[in-house]
C-alpha atoms as one frame of an Amber mdcrd trajectory, in Angstrom:
protein
 -11.777  23.247 -15.906 -12.840  19.984 -14.207 -11.142  16.636 -13.986 -11.696
  14.319 -16.930 -12.121  10.535 -17.113 -10.988   8.587 -20.158 -10.733   4.810
 -20.781  -8.052   3.113 -22.858  -7.244  -0.512 -23.805  -4.473  -2.030 -21.669
  -3.866  -5.614 -22.761  -6.870  -7.683 -21.671  -7.890  -4.949 -19.248  -9.020
  -1.330 -19.406  -6.960   1.571 -18.102  -8.876   4.461 -16.529  -7.182   7.849
 -16.646  -8.271  10.726 -14.396  -6.621  14.046 -15.202  -6.681  17.732 -14.438
  -5.087  19.157 -17.526  -4.500  22.649 -16.154  -2.396  21.476 -13.200  -0.999
  18.191 -14.554  -2.469  16.219 -11.642  -3.425  12.774 -12.833  -3.641   9.054
 -12.058  -4.044   5.889 -14.117  -5.471   2.653 -12.744  -6.764  -0.779 -13.762
  -9.728  -1.739 -11.546 -10.031  -5.320 -12.901  -6.580  -6.320 -11.685  -6.542
  -5.563  -7.988  -7.384  -1.853  -8.480  -3.734  -1.422  -9.532  -2.492   2.128
  -9.745  -0.239   2.463 -12.784   0.779   6.087 -12.578   0.436   9.178 -10.407
   1.454  12.606 -11.707   1.915  16.003 -10.067   2.701  19.042 -12.255   2.841
  16.572 -15.230   5.689  14.677 -13.434   5.272  10.976 -12.690   6.225  10.107
  -9.116   5.039   6.470  -9.179   7.145   3.561 -10.354   4.267   1.478 -11.679
   3.719  -1.077 -14.408   4.116   0.510 -17.866   2.872  -2.439 -19.901   0.219
  -5.119 -19.502   2.996  -7.720 -19.607   4.718  -6.131 -16.578   1.468  -6.070
 -14.637   0.772  -9.693 -15.559   4.146 -10.766 -14.102   3.511  -8.627 -11.006
   7.230  -8.257 -10.265   7.892  -6.522  -6.974   4.146  -6.325  -6.289   3.985
  -2.726  -7.514   0.933  -0.843  -6.181  -0.676  -4.066  -4.916  -3.280  -3.788
  -2.185  -2.199  -6.126   0.563  -5.042  -8.202   1.947  -6.187 -10.055   3.978
  -2.698  -9.559   5.428   0.242  -7.335   4.468   3.902  -8.399   4.353   4.811
 -11.992   5.350   2.956 -14.918   6.934   5.225 -17.432   8.581   5.299 -20.586
   6.402   1.930 -19.335   5.018   0.117 -20.893   7.935  -2.042 -19.679  10.845
  -4.614 -20.960  13.272  -8.036 -19.403  13.744 -10.753 -20.694  16.061  -9.178
 -24.151  16.248  -8.660 -24.564  12.456  -5.342 -24.415  10.582  -5.331 -22.465
   7.312  -2.637 -22.499   4.651  -1.669 -19.902   2.021   0.523 -20.690  -0.933
   4.248 -20.206  -0.268   5.172 -17.489  -2.797   8.404 -16.321  -1.209  10.704
 -19.261  -1.683  13.749 -17.542  -0.156  12.094 -17.318   3.242   9.460 -20.088
   2.879   6.664 -17.629   3.662   3.469 -16.391   2.091   3.872 -12.811   0.944
   1.375  -9.928   0.475  -1.898 -11.890   0.583  -3.945 -12.169  -2.637  -5.232
  -8.625  -3.263  -3.509  -8.304  -6.634  -5.510 -11.324  -7.951  -8.908  -9.813
  -7.112 -11.167  -8.191  -9.690 -12.387  -4.859  -8.471 -15.356  -3.012  -9.965
 -15.180   0.706 -10.714 -18.075   2.262  -8.858 -18.622   5.833  -7.710 -16.815
   8.495  -9.751 -17.086  12.215  -9.029 -15.346  14.772 -11.245 -15.190  18.330
 -10.038 -13.170  21.455 -10.753 -10.708  20.956  -7.876 -10.999  17.258  -7.106
 -12.005  13.856  -8.301 -13.093  10.788  -6.254 -12.898   7.269  -7.612 -14.128
   4.172  -5.758 -13.219   0.560  -6.596 -14.877  -2.354  -4.774 -14.375  -6.104
  -4.466 -16.844  -8.405  -2.785 -15.415 -11.788  -1.810 -17.536 -14.833  -1.005
 -14.768 -16.573   0.939 -13.642 -18.914  -1.878  -9.923 -18.715  -1.015  -8.872
 -21.886   0.846  -6.391 -19.974   3.040  -9.013 -17.344   3.965 -12.552 -18.815
   3.628 -14.224 -15.753   5.101 -16.579 -13.452   3.135 -15.534  -9.790   3.057
 -15.852  -6.598   1.107 -12.823  -4.396   0.331 -13.222  -0.865  -0.922 -10.550
   1.509  -2.202 -11.257   5.202  -2.635  -8.762   7.312  -4.550  -8.949  11.067
  -4.310  -7.001  13.719  -6.238  -7.227  17.304  -5.135  -5.510  20.260  -6.821
  -4.520  21.733  -3.439  -4.447  18.728  -1.056  -2.745  16.210  -3.325  -3.489
  12.480  -3.329  -5.284  10.200  -0.849  -6.164   6.516  -0.844  -8.712   5.334
   1.693  -9.066   1.588   2.346 -12.090  -0.077   3.976 -12.509  -3.778   4.809
 -15.873  -5.089   5.970 -16.651  -8.547   7.402 -19.732  -9.656   5.421 -19.852
 -13.129   7.014 -21.359 -14.581  10.178 -18.211 -15.104  12.306 -15.409 -12.920
  13.642 -12.447 -12.904  11.282  -8.760 -11.878  11.424  -7.802  -9.109   9.043
  -5.064  -6.767   7.977  -4.435  -4.604   4.932  -1.991  -2.189   3.356  -0.635
  -0.848   0.088   2.609  -1.476  -1.807   3.493   1.549  -4.051   6.963   2.487
  -5.249   7.889   6.144  -5.596  10.465   7.723  -7.823  11.889  11.237  -7.555
  15.067  10.917  -9.600  17.411   8.390 -11.177  18.699   6.754  -7.962  17.362
   6.540  -4.437  20.932   6.955  -3.191  20.428  10.675  -3.656  16.960  10.820
  -2.135  16.650  12.501   1.250  14.488  10.753   3.815  13.094  11.878   7.139
  11.080   9.711   9.538   9.155  10.648  12.727   9.905   8.843  16.028   9.496
   5.118  15.461  10.716   1.704  16.374  12.404  -0.878  14.163  10.772  -4.324
  14.244  13.387  -6.980  14.972  13.327  -9.868  12.466  15.060 -13.212  12.136
  16.798 -14.658   9.081  13.477 -15.541   7.505  12.116 -11.949   7.902   9.713
 -12.952  10.692   9.482 -10.723  13.849  11.477 -11.812  16.885   9.114 -10.019
  19.285  11.613  -7.234  19.907  11.623  -3.624  18.721  14.397  -1.048  18.755
  14.367   2.752  18.789  15.187   3.953  15.264  16.749   7.378  14.749  18.712
   6.863  11.551  16.535   9.327   9.658  15.234  11.360  12.568  16.792  14.330
  10.743  16.507  14.486   6.974  19.550  13.037   5.210  20.403  11.110   2.023
  19.493   7.426   1.890  22.948   6.823   0.414  23.919   3.134   0.367  21.427
   2.177   3.092  19.587  -1.052   2.284  16.088  -1.295   3.701  13.557  -4.098
   3.840  12.281  -3.302   7.298   9.079  -2.664   9.205   8.673   0.299  11.542
   6.029   0.829  14.197   4.699   4.197  15.258   3.470   4.522  18.815   2.306
   8.130  18.554   0.442  10.143  15.920  -0.034  11.992  13.741   2.388  10.222
  11.377   4.011  12.391   8.724   7.345  12.208   6.941   8.979  13.145   3.625
  11.143  11.911   0.778  12.964  14.408  -1.456  14.677  13.956  -4.804  15.753
  15.921  -7.841  12.183  16.297  -9.184  10.619  17.397  -5.884   9.429  16.323
  -2.438   6.636  13.993  -1.371   5.173  14.653   2.074   3.336  11.571   3.393
   0.641  11.213   6.024  -1.050   8.102   7.347  -3.837   7.504   9.829  -2.724
   6.419  13.288  -4.525   5.010  16.295  -6.464   1.802  16.952  -6.955  -0.201
  13.798  -5.185   2.360  11.577  -1.838   2.459   9.752   0.546   2.214  12.708
   3.102   0.212  10.738   5.260   1.077   7.726   7.521  -1.113   5.586  10.328
   0.534   3.624  12.017  -1.430   0.855  14.936  -0.436  -1.402  14.795  -2.731
  -4.474  18.065  -3.949  -5.937  17.916  -1.558  -8.924  17.598   1.373  -6.454
  15.474   3.338  -8.933  12.486   3.775  -6.582  11.531   3.385  -2.951   8.656
   1.181  -1.749   6.648   2.912   0.990   4.090   0.475   2.414   1.538   1.559
   5.019   0.188  -1.422   6.971  -2.524  -1.875   9.578  -0.597  -4.630  11.381
   2.856  -6.102  11.881   4.561  -8.781   9.816   3.039 -12.205  10.552   0.163
 -10.615  12.469  -2.094 -13.604  11.870   0.238 -15.512  14.194   1.679 -12.881
  16.595  -1.565 -10.786  16.700   0.448  -7.522  16.717  -1.919  -4.934  15.294
  -4.256  -7.667  14.014  -7.770  -6.496  13.313 -10.606  -8.659  14.649 -13.675
  -7.905  12.582 -17.049  -8.915  13.961 -19.891  -9.661  11.536 -20.752  -6.482
   9.583 -17.894  -4.546  11.194 -15.687  -2.268   9.065 -12.081  -1.200   9.550
 -10.672   1.719   7.574  -7.501   3.769   7.240  -6.148   6.441   4.890  -2.728
   7.174   3.381  -2.042  10.520   1.744   0.654  12.572   0.136   1.281  15.973
  -1.316   3.889  17.076  -3.812   6.280  20.035  -3.457   8.189  21.062  -6.594
  11.997  21.476  -6.398  13.136  24.889  -5.229
């Protein structure tokens, strides 16, 4: 039995469902609204805290499953300088007076290549931008490839290409929330060797990092509150989160221009955990930490993957 592809109305959009009925491996996404992933299921169990209604997705609360481009995380006061010019993004984080998460969620992607096989499916969504955003007037192409595999799990591969005539600054990432039970207090987290990025009161890096060993050995998250960025100096990068419905084992590309940064966020309701791979640091357009410099026609790419282990 092969994967199937069905299309359903979802408010003013269309929801595309890719499913392997025999194994219960499935995903649901809306290409037209930032290629937003609504659901991800292993063994018929949903592990993604996504938008359940069109109204929720329209509000975009907590930026669930947003692709973060042309920068992830925060940009100090929404401003940066590039080649002698000052550019300004809208301040959409009033608490810190910063721009947050770029504008990827606002972009219409087009569903392109779809391959349905017995053991896997591949789905590609693409957006081509002419540089019409005043804060980022640089043409680019952004491509997202989702892959489901009955043995290897889930992978999302991001590619950003400079389609203009000048070198441009760039960064990207993803903002999914994962749920493995009623409360993340009971989730067990393990992280590989990493450093905590020091931040000030406005969530902007101070330039310092600190060795972080809090979850070097797997243990419950408990009452820990996280809204922090971590940097990995060595690869490969793999870690896990466990809950009552199973374990997710994550992997992300490391090395030059890859996902060497990770933001973890525990939302106030503590019903899911945001796990955000990023190609650069917070405020990279200003501090240049991990910033991609894309020459004309150059492409940067990185992958983020996970597999599911059922509860013992």
